C-alpha positions in Angstrom: -28.3 3.8 15.9 -25.1 3.4 17.9 -25.8 6.7 19.7 -29.2 5.3 20.9 -27.6 2.1 22.1 -24.9 4.1 23.9 -27.5 6.3 25.6 -29.5 3.2 26.6 -26.4 1.6 28.0 -25.5 4.7 30.0 -29.0 5.0 31.3 -29.1 1.4 32.4 -25.7 1.8 34.1 -26.9 4.9 35.9 -30.1 3.1 37.0 -28.1 0.1 38.2 -25.7 2.3 40.2 -28.6 4.2 41.7 -30.2 0.9 42.8 -26.9 -0.2 44.4 -26.2 3.1 46.1 -25.7 3.0 49.9 -27.2 5.3 52.5 -25.8 7.4 55.4 -27.7 8.2 58.5 -28.8 11.8 58.9 -28.3 12.5 62.6 -30.2 15.8 62.6 -33.3 14.1 61.1 -33.1 11.0 63.2 -34.2 10.2 66.8 -33.9 7.3 69.3 -36.0 7.3 72.5 -36.2 5.1 75.5 -38.6 5.3 78.5 -37.5 4.7 82.1 -39.9 4.1 85.0 -39.1 5.0 88.6 -41.1 4.5 91.8 -43.3 2.1 89.8 -45.4 4.9 88.4 -43.3 7.7 87.0 -42.3 7.3 83.4 -39.8 9.6 81.7 -38.8 9.8 78.0 -35.0 10.0 77.3 -33.0 10.2 74.0 -29.6 10.1 72.5 -28.4 13.1 70.4 -25.5 11.5 68.6 -26.3 8.7 66.1 -24.3 7.6 63.0 -24.8 4.8 60.6 -25.2 3.4 57.2 -26.8 0.9 54.9 -24.2 -0.4 52.4 -24.7 -1.7 48.9 -24.9 -5.3 50.1 -27.6 -4.7 52.7 -25.3 -4.5 55.8 -26.8 -1.9 58.1 -25.3 -0.4 61.2 -26.2 2.3 63.7 -23.8 3.6 66.3 -25.2 5.4 69.4 -22.8 7.7 71.3 -23.9 6.8 74.8 -22.3 10.1 76.2 -25.0 11.9 74.2 -27.8 10.7 76.5 -30.4 13.4 77.2 -32.8 13.0 80.2 -33.6 16.7 80.6 -31.8 16.7 83.9 -28.0 17.4 83.6 -27.0 15.6 86.8 -29.0 12.5 85.8 -27.3 12.6 82.3 -23.9 12.5 84.1 -25.0 9.7 86.4 -26.3 7.6 83.5 -23.0 8.1 81.7 -20.8 7.1 84.6 -22.9 4.7 86.7 -25.2 3.0 84.1 -23.5 3.0 80.7 -19.9 3.4 82.0 -19.0 5.4 79.0 -15.3 5.6 79.9 -15.2 1.8 79.2 -18.1 1.5 76.8 -18.6 4.7 74.8 -20.9 3.4 72.2 -23.7 0.9 71.5 -24.1 -0.5 68.0 -27.1 -2.0 66.3 -26.4 -4.1 63.2 -28.5 -6.1 60.7 -28.7 -7.2 57.1 -31.6 -6.2 54.9 -32.8 -6.8 51.4 -31.6 -3.7 49.6 -33.5 -4.5 46.5 -36.8 -4.2 48.3 -35.8 -0.7 49.5 -34.4 0.7 46.3 -37.5 -0.4 44.4 -39.8 1.9 46.6 -41.2 5.1 45.1 -41.3 8.2 47.3 -44.1 7.8 49.9 -44.3 4.0 49.5 -44.1 2.0 52.7 -42.6 -1.4 53.4 -42.9 -3.5 56.6 -39.7 -5.5 57.0 -39.1 -8.2 59.6 -35.4 -8.0 60.8 -33.0 -9.7 63.1 -31.1 -6.9 64.9 -27.9 -7.5 66.9 -27.4 -5.0 69.7 -23.9 -4.6 71.2 -24.1 -2.7 74.5 -21.9 -2.7 77.5 -19.8 -5.5 76.2 -22.8 -7.8 75.6 -24.3 -8.8 72.3 -28.0 -9.6 72.1 -30.2 -10.7 69.2 -33.6 -8.9 68.8 -36.3 -9.8 66.4 -38.6 -7.0 65.3 -40.4 -5.4 62.4 -39.4 -2.1 60.9 -41.3 0.3 58.7 -39.3 1.7 55.8 -40.7 4.6 53.8 -39.0 6.1 50.7 -38.5 9.8 51.2 -37.0 12.4 48.9 -33.3 11.5 48.7 -33.4 8.5 51.0 -35.4 6.3 53.4 -37.0 6.7 56.8 -36.7 3.6 59.0 -38.8 3.3 62.2 -40.0 0.9 64.8 -43.5 -0.3 64.3 -43.8 -1.0 68.0 -41.3 -0.3 70.8 -38.5 -2.8 71.3 -38.3 -4.0 74.9 -34.7 -4.3 76.3 -33.8 -5.6 79.7 -30.8 -4.3 81.6 -29.9 -7.8 82.9 -29.2 -8.9 79.3 -26.5 -6.3 79.0 -24.9 -6.5 82.5 -26.5 -3.2 83.5 -28.3 -4.2 86.6 -25.6 -3.0 88.9 -25.7 0.3 87.2 -29.5 0.5 87.7 -28.9 -0.3 91.4 -26.3 2.4 91.7 -28.7 5.0 90.1 -31.4 3.9 92.6 -29.0 4.4 95.6 -27.6 7.7 94.5 -31.1 9.1 93.8 -32.7 7.5 96.9 -35.3 5.8 94.7 -37.2 2.7 95.8 -37.2 1.3 92.3 -36.2 1.8 88.7 -37.6 -0.7 86.1 -34.9 -2.8 84.4 -36.9 -3.3 81.2 -37.3 -0.3 78.9 -39.1 0.3 75.7 -37.0 1.7 72.9 -38.3 3.3 69.7 -36.6 5.1 66.8 -37.0 6.9 63.6 -33.9 6.9 61.5 -33.5 8.9 58.2 -30.8 7.7 55.8 -29.8 9.8 52.8 -28.6 8.2 49.6 -24.9 8.4 48.9 
């Protein structure tokens, strides 16, 4: 009888530890995109290649974006965005943070989906802005996939980036670049 109790206790402990396990972002399986609009009619999709992040046992979640990893498909534009817009020498990263209900995520079976309202905090270019949105969380083999349900609209003015936008317009001889951009992402987190 004691062996059965010991096995039951070990099993419960293992389940409890699994339910409390944290997650690490898988950069190779994750993506973050934003769209810029120039000349009022030309939209272009851009991305960042270097993301890192985690969800800890208490529900604290953070994603760090290496701004020097911006990819626009035009090398000179990448360099201009790094130096003139993001000013990566002074502000090398952007960070998104939030707190989530871990229990709701750990209770998902593979393939199950959860829509989760969240309050994100985005730190970019020395400015911190709160953003309300809804995220879709899907349990995948060995982790979770977290994605935007609809794009998140960010405005350059909120982050002190309008001078950088103006500098990009001048150097590229463009009549306009939109200061509001939609951002979407799909982030894959693997269980620790």
